[in-house]
C-alpha positions as CSV (number, residue, x, y, z in Angstrom):
1,X,-7.1,-3.2,-0.8
2,X,-6.8,0.3,1.5
3,X,-8.8,0.4,4.2
4,X,-9.6,4.3,3.4
5,X,-11.6,4.9,0.1
6,X,-9.0,7.5,-1.7
7,X,-11.8,10.4,-1.4
8,X,-11.4,10.5,2.3
9,X,-7.7,9.9,2.2
10,X,-6.8,12.6,-0.1
11,X,-9.4,14.6,1.9
12,X,-7.3,13.8,5.0
13,X,-3.6,14.8,3.3
14,X,-5.1,17.9,1.2
15,X,-6.4,19.1,5.2
16,X,-3.0,19.3,6.0
17,X,-2.1,21.4,2.5
18,X,0.4,18.6,1.0
19,X,0.1,16.1,-1.5
20,X,3.0,15.6,-1.4
21,X,2.9,13.9,2.3
22,X,0.8,11.3,0.7
23,X,3.5,10.2,-1.6
24,X,6.3,10.9,0.3
25,X,5.8,10.5,4.0
26,X,4.1,7.3,4.4
27,X,4.5,4.0,4.9
28,X,2.5,1.5,3.5
29,X,2.2,-2.2,4.9
30,X,0.5,-5.1,3.3
31,X,-1.1,-7.9,6.1
32,X,0.1,-11.0,4.2
33,X,-2.5,-12.7,6.9
34,X,-5.5,-10.5,5.1
35,X,-4.4,-9.6,2.2
36,X,-5.1,-6.1,3.0
37,X,-2.8,-2.6,2.3
38,X,-2.6,0.0,5.3
39,X,-1.0,3.4,5.2
40,X,0.8,4.8,8.2
41,X,2.0,8.3,8.9
42,X,5.7,8.8,9.1
43,X,6.6,12.2,11.1
44,X,10.3,13.0,11.8
45,X,10.9,9.9,10.7
46,X,9.1,7.8,13.4
47,X,5.2,6.0,12.8
48,X,3.2,6.0,16.0
49,X,2.5,3.3,17.5
50,X,-1.4,2.9,18.0
51,X,-1.8,3.5,14.2
52,X,-0.6,-0.4,14.0
53,X,-3.9,-0.8,16.0
54,X,-6.0,-0.1,12.7
55,X,-4.1,-4.0,11.2
56,X,-6.7,-6.1,12.5
57,X,-7.8,-9.4,10.9
58,X,-11.4,-9.1,11.9
59,X,-13.9,-6.5,13.3
60,X,-13.7,-7.7,17.0
61,X,-10.0,-7.7,16.6
62,X,-8.0,-5.6,18.9
63,X,-5.3,-4.8,16.5
64,X,-1.6,-4.9,15.8
65,X,0.7,-3.9,18.7
66,X,4.5,-3.2,18.2
67,X,6.7,-4.9,20.6
68,X,10.0,-3.6,21.5
69,X,12.4,-5.3,24.2
70,X,14.3,-2.9,26.4
71,X,13.1,0.0,24.3
72,X,15.7,-0.9,21.6
73,X,14.0,1.9,18.8
74,X,11.8,3.3,21.0
75,X,10.9,6.9,20.9
76,X,9.0,8.5,24.1
77,X,8.3,12.0,23.6
78,X,9.5,14.0,21.5
79,X,12.2,17.5,22.7
80,X,13.5,20.5,21.2
81,X,15.6,21.0,24.9
82,X,17.1,17.6,24.6
83,X,19.0,15.2,22.8
84,X,20.4,11.8,23.8
85,X,21.9,9.5,21.8
86,X,23.3,6.9,24.1
87,X,24.7,4.3,21.4
88,X,27.2,7.3,21.1
89,X,27.2,8.7,24.2
90,X,25.8,11.7,23.9
91,X,23.6,14.0,26.1
92,X,22.9,17.5,25.4
93,X,20.4,20.8,26.9
94,X,19.3,23.2,24.8
95,X,22.5,22.7,22.6
96,X,25.3,22.4,25.3
97,X,26.9,18.9,26.1
98,X,26.2,18.0,29.5
99,X,29.3,17.9,30.6
100,X,30.1,21.5,30.2
101,X,27.1,22.1,32.0
102,X,28.3,19.6,35.2
103,X,31.9,21.8,35.7
């Protein structure tokens, strides 16, 4: 069972201007502890960790938190100026490789 009544969830999607967003850009999570179903938005391939806080076992529960040791899969911000891919050794500033700019 979703915590959002269908009408409220549809209205939220309608205000964003795309009904397709509800179908293709969301993640459905079922909490096996409670049987509740939650819908979490996916934006640019990521979910917001704060969206997990809605997942609770009771009203006085703080809510689910994410744990990512060493920030191995955590994005701290979005940037249109820089691009970093540590695993592949890529660092770009405004599209230019940092090695080129350091010359």
